[in-house]
C-alpha positions as CSV (number, residue, x, y, z in Angstrom):
1,M,-10.0,4.0,-3.7
2,K,-9.3,7.4,-5.0
3,G,-10.2,10.5,-3.4
4,S,-9.5,13.9,-2.2
5,G,-7.4,15.0,0.8
6,A,-10.6,16.5,2.4
7,R,-12.2,12.8,2.4
8,A,-9.1,10.9,4.0
9,T,-8.9,13.9,6.6
10,Q,-12.2,13.1,7.6
11,I,-12.1,9.4,7.6
12,V,-8.9,9.7,9.9
13,T,-10.7,12.3,12.3
14,V,-13.9,10.4,12.7
15,G,-12.0,7.1,13.2
16,L,-9.5,8.9,15.9
17,A,-12.4,10.4,17.6
18,R,-14.0,7.1,18.5
19,Y,-10.7,5.4,19.5
20,P,-7.5,6.2,20.0
21,F,-6.1,4.0,16.9
22,F,-7.8,2.4,14.0
23,I,-6.6,0.5,10.9
24,Q,-7.5,0.5,7.4
25,H,-6.4,-3.1,6.2
26,R,-5.2,-4.0,2.8
27,E,-7.2,-1.6,1.2
28,H,-6.8,-0.8,-2.7
29,V,-5.6,2.9,-3.5
30,T,-4.8,4.7,-6.7
31,E,-4.8,8.5,-5.7
32,I,-5.1,10.5,-2.5
33,G,-4.9,14.3,-2.8
34,E,-2.4,16.4,-0.5
35,H,-4.2,16.5,3.2
36,T,-3.0,16.6,7.0
37,Q,-5.0,14.7,9.9
38,P,-4.4,14.1,13.6
39,G,-1.9,11.5,14.9
40,V,0.5,9.5,13.3
41,E,-0.1,7.3,9.9
42,I,1.8,4.0,9.6
43,N,1.9,2.9,6.0
44,I,2.5,-0.7,5.0
45,A,2.7,-1.9,1.2
46,H,1.1,-5.2,0.2
47,A,1.1,-5.0,-3.6
48,G,2.0,-3.1,-6.4
49,A,3.9,0.4,-6.6
50,G,3.1,3.9,-5.5
51,E,4.6,7.1,-4.3
52,I,4.0,9.0,-0.9
53,V,5.0,12.6,-0.8
54,V,5.4,13.8,2.5
55,S,6.2,17.7,3.0
56,G,7.4,17.9,-0.6
57,R,9.7,14.5,0.2
58,R,9.1,11.5,-1.9
59,E,9.2,8.2,-0.9
60,V,8.8,5.2,-3.3
61,M,6.2,2.3,-1.9
62,V,6.7,-1.2,-3.0
63,R,5.6,-4.5,-1.4
64,G,7.1,-5.0,2.1
65,R,8.3,-1.2,2.5
66,V,6.8,0.7,5.4
67,A,6.6,4.7,6.1
68,I,5.9,6.5,9.3
69,F,4.9,10.1,9.5
70,P,3.2,12.6,11.5
71,G,-0.3,13.2,10.1
72,A,0.0,17.1,10.7
73,C,2.8,16.7,7.7
74,P,0.9,17.8,4.6
75,H,0.9,14.2,2.5
76,G,-0.5,12.6,-0.7
77,F,-0.6,9.7,-2.4
78,A,-0.3,8.2,-6.1
79,A,-0.3,4.6,-7.6
80,Q,2.1,3.5,-10.4
81,K,-0.1,3.4,-13.4
82,G,-0.8,-0.1,-14.6
83,T,-0.7,-1.2,-11.0
84,T,-2.6,-2.4,-8.3
85,Y,-1.7,-0.9,-5.2
86,V,-2.7,-2.5,-1.9
87,R,-1.7,-1.2,1.4
88,S,-2.7,-0.8,5.1
89,V,-2.6,2.5,7.3
90,L,-2.7,2.6,11.1
91,C,-3.3,5.9,12.5
92,V,-2.7,6.2,15.9
93,D,-3.0,9.3,18.3
94,P,-0.3,8.7,21.1
95,S,-1.4,11.1,23.1
96,R,-4.7,9.0,24.2
97,L,-2.9,5.6,24.5
98,P,-2.8,4.2,27.9
99,Y,0.4,2.5,26.7
100,G,2.8,2.4,24.3
101,S,2.9,5.9,23.6
102,N,6.7,5.9,23.9
103,L,6.8,3.4,21.1
104,V,5.0,5.8,18.6
105,E,6.9,9.0,19.7
106,A,10.1,6.8,19.1
107,L,9.2,5.9,15.6
108,V,8.0,9.2,14.4
109,V,10.4,11.8,12.9
110,S,10.0,15.4,11.8
111,N,8.9,14.4,8.4
112,V,9.0,10.6,7.0
113,L,11.0,7.6,8.4
114,A,10.4,4.9,5.3
115,W,12.7,1.5,5.1
116,A,12.3,-1.7,3.7
117,L,11.3,-4.9,5.8
118,T,12.5,-8.4,5.8
119,D,10.5,-11.2,4.6
120,E,9.9,-12.6,8.3
121,E,9.3,-9.1,9.4
122,F,6.4,-8.3,6.5
123,A,4.4,-11.7,7.1
124,K,4.5,-11.1,10.9
125,L,3.1,-7.5,10.6
126,N,0.7,-8.5,7.9
127,L,-0.5,-11.1,10.3
128,L,-0.9,-8.8,13.5
129,C,-2.5,-6.1,11.0
130,T,-5.1,-9.1,9.9
131,E,-5.6,-9.9,13.7
132,L,-6.3,-6.0,14.7
133,D,-8.5,-5.5,11.7
134,V,-10.7,-8.5,12.6
135,E,-10.7,-7.3,16.1
136,M,-11.8,-3.6,15.8
137,R,-14.6,-4.5,12.8
138,E,-16.0,-7.5,15.0
139,Q,-15.8,-5.8,18.5
140,K,-16.1,-9.1,20.5
141,P,-15.9,-9.1,24.6
142,V,-12.6,-7.3,25.7
143,W,-11.8,-6.4,22.1
144,S,-10.4,-2.8,23.3
145,H,-7.8,-4.9,25.5
146,T,-6.8,-7.5,22.7
147,S,-6.6,-4.4,20.1
148,L,-4.3,-2.5,22.3
149,A,-2.2,-5.8,22.9
150,L,-2.1,-6.2,19.2
151,L,-1.2,-2.6,18.5
152,L,1.5,-2.7,21.1
153,S,3.0,-5.6,19.1
154,I,3.0,-3.9,15.8
155,L,4.7,-0.8,17.2
156,A,7.3,-2.8,18.8
157,A,7.8,-5.2,15.7
158,L,8.4,-1.9,13.9
159,K,10.8,-0.4,16.4
160,R,12.9,-3.5,16.1
161,S,13.1,-3.7,12.2
162,A,13.8,-0.1,12.3
163,I,16.7,-0.5,14.5
164,S,17.7,-3.4,12.6
165,A,17.3,-1.7,8.9
166,S,19.6,1.3,10.4
167,A,22.3,-1.1,11.8
168,F,22.5,-3.1,8.6
169,A,21.6,-0.7,6.1
170,T,23.6,-1.6,2.9
171,S,22.7,-0.7,-1.0
172,P,19.7,-2.2,-2.6
173,V,19.9,-5.7,-3.6
174,S,18.5,-7.0,-6.7
175,T,15.7,-9.9,-6.6
176,A,17.1,-11.7,-9.4
177,L,18.8,-14.8,-9.4
178,P,22.1,-14.4,-11.2
179,H,24.3,-17.5,-11.9
180,H,27.5,-16.0,-10.6
181,A,26.0,-16.6,-6.8
182,A,29.2,-17.0,-5.2
183,R,29.8,-13.5,-6.0
184,R,27.2,-12.4,-3.7
185,Q,27.4,-11.8,0.0
186,P,25.9,-14.7,2.3
187,R,23.0,-12.3,3.9
188,N,22.0,-11.3,-0.2
189,I,21.5,-15.2,-1.0
190,V,19.8,-15.5,1.8
191,H,17.7,-12.4,1.0
192,D,17.3,-13.9,-2.5
193,C,15.9,-17.1,-1.1
194,R,13.4,-15.7,1.4
195,S,12.1,-14.1,-1.9
196,Y,11.7,-16.6,-3.8
197,I,10.2,-18.7,-1.1
198,Q,7.6,-16.0,-0.4
199,T,6.2,-15.7,-4.4
200,H,6.4,-19.4,-4.6
201,L,4.5,-20.9,-2.1
202,D,2.5,-23.1,-4.3
203,D,5.6,-24.6,-5.1
204,P,6.9,-28.4,-4.1
205,L,10.0,-26.1,-2.6
206,S,13.0,-27.7,-0.7
207,L,16.4,-27.1,0.3
208,S,17.7,-29.1,-3.0
209,S,15.7,-27.4,-5.6
210,L,16.0,-23.5,-3.7
211,A,19.9,-24.3,-4.1
212,Q,19.6,-25.3,-7.7
213,T,17.5,-22.2,-8.1
214,L,20.2,-19.8,-6.7
215,H,23.0,-21.6,-8.0
216,V,24.5,-22.6,-4.7
217,S,25.3,-25.9,-3.0
218,R,22.7,-27.6,-0.9
219,S,25.2,-27.6,2.2
220,H,26.1,-24.0,1.6
221,L,22.8,-22.5,1.8
222,A,21.6,-24.8,4.5
223,R,24.7,-23.2,6.6
224,I,24.4,-19.5,5.6
225,F,20.4,-19.6,5.9
226,R,20.5,-21.0,9.6
227,K,23.3,-18.3,10.5
228,E,21.3,-15.4,9.1
229,T,18.3,-16.3,10.4
230,G,18.6,-18.8,13.1
231,M,16.4,-21.3,11.5
232,S,16.6,-23.8,8.7
233,V,15.2,-23.3,5.2
234,H,12.4,-26.2,5.9
235,E,11.6,-24.3,9.2
236,Y,11.1,-20.9,7.4
237,I,9.3,-22.3,4.5
238,A,6.5,-23.6,6.9
239,I,6.2,-20.1,8.7
240,E,5.9,-18.4,5.6
241,R,3.1,-20.9,4.3
242,F,1.1,-20.7,7.6
243,A,1.5,-17.0,8.0
244,E,0.2,-17.1,4.2
245,A,-2.8,-19.6,5.1
246,K,-3.9,-17.5,8.1
247,R,-3.8,-14.4,5.8
248,L,-6.1,-16.4,3.5
249,L,-8.6,-17.6,6.3
250,A,-9.0,-14.6,7.5
251,T,-9.5,-12.2,4.7
252,E,-10.9,-14.6,1.6
253,A,-13.9,-16.0,2.7
254,E,-14.9,-16.9,-0.3
255,L,-11.8,-19.9,-0.6
256,S,-12.6,-23.2,0.5
257,V,-10.0,-24.6,3.1
258,T,-8.9,-26.9,0.0
259,E,-8.0,-23.9,-2.2
260,I,-6.1,-22.4,0.6
261,A,-4.2,-25.7,1.0
262,F,-3.3,-25.6,-2.4
263,R,-2.4,-22.2,-2.8
264,V,0.0,-22.6,0.0
265,G,1.8,-25.6,-1.2
266,Y,-0.2,-28.4,0.3
267,T,-1.4,-31.0,-2.3
268,S,-3.7,-33.1,0.7
269,L,-6.1,-31.3,2.8
270,S,-5.4,-33.6,5.5
271,H,-1.8,-33.0,5.5
272,F,-2.3,-29.4,5.6
273,S,-4.9,-29.5,8.3
274,R,-2.7,-32.1,10.4
275,A,0.5,-29.3,9.9
276,F,-1.7,-26.5,10.5
277,R,-3.3,-27.8,13.9
278,G,0.4,-28.5,15.1
279,H,1.3,-25.1,14.5
280,T,-1.4,-23.1,15.9
281,G,-3.1,-25.5,18.1
282,Q,-6.7,-25.4,15.7
283,S,-8.0,-26.9,12.6
284,P,-8.0,-24.5,9.3
285,L,-11.8,-24.5,10.0
286,A,-11.7,-23.7,13.8
287,Y,-9.3,-21.1,13.1
288,R,-11.7,-19.3,10.5
289,R,-14.6,-19.5,12.9
290,S,-12.5,-18.1,15.5
291,L,-12.2,-14.7,13.4
292,G,-15.9,-14.9,12.4
293,Q,-14.9,-15.9,9.0
294,A,-17.0,-19.2,8.5
């Protein structure tokens, strides 16, 4: 999407006139001129790279980064040339929310609040945004209640993430996987492990293969991963695969269930279906139908 600031203002104004919040999920953006609007804007970057400018302050946006600011602050956006920038934008008028206005206000600063989500946080927020988008587009019975519940979950997840990011802020960690892994802190090894898993879901991932890729021992990776995340590497791989499978089932109608199974690392449709049912209580096809995608 490439458009003027006036057009962006109109979209938000019309959307918030209908309901206290709305979402534009996984939209492709190239450039938006400077503009203002009602409410609060929450940006989550899914892919590519770009730059938000809010009241003259520049924030680089890359996958997994979130930015929150008052819509009344003049702001614009430009994607980096040669990249496909994909984002989700959630606009909220806290004054009209029956619940949760305090969560919005707790996230809003006078200019802009921006930080990097962890892999887990990003996967969770991506799924919540997908479900909110479906609810608000289809407007099935009690959609307004379900949408509000999803919004509150998104706001709570963002607040928790913001607190964590503030408490554990460190210098940026490279996503490269150097051979001298022993020199890295455990938290950085776990970060690299999560990043690798998320970008290689279609590979036959295992604790052994990940330890070899990261140049650490199998036992060391297992120990520090559980200490940092509270779960095993195997459990984390499953969470990431199911989160991506849910996203693909909800947003990629042209993909068959078999294709989705292969994309998230399963070589057998029956194995994928059994695992998905065990995780969600539904078969992949039933889950897709429940979202109106089949």
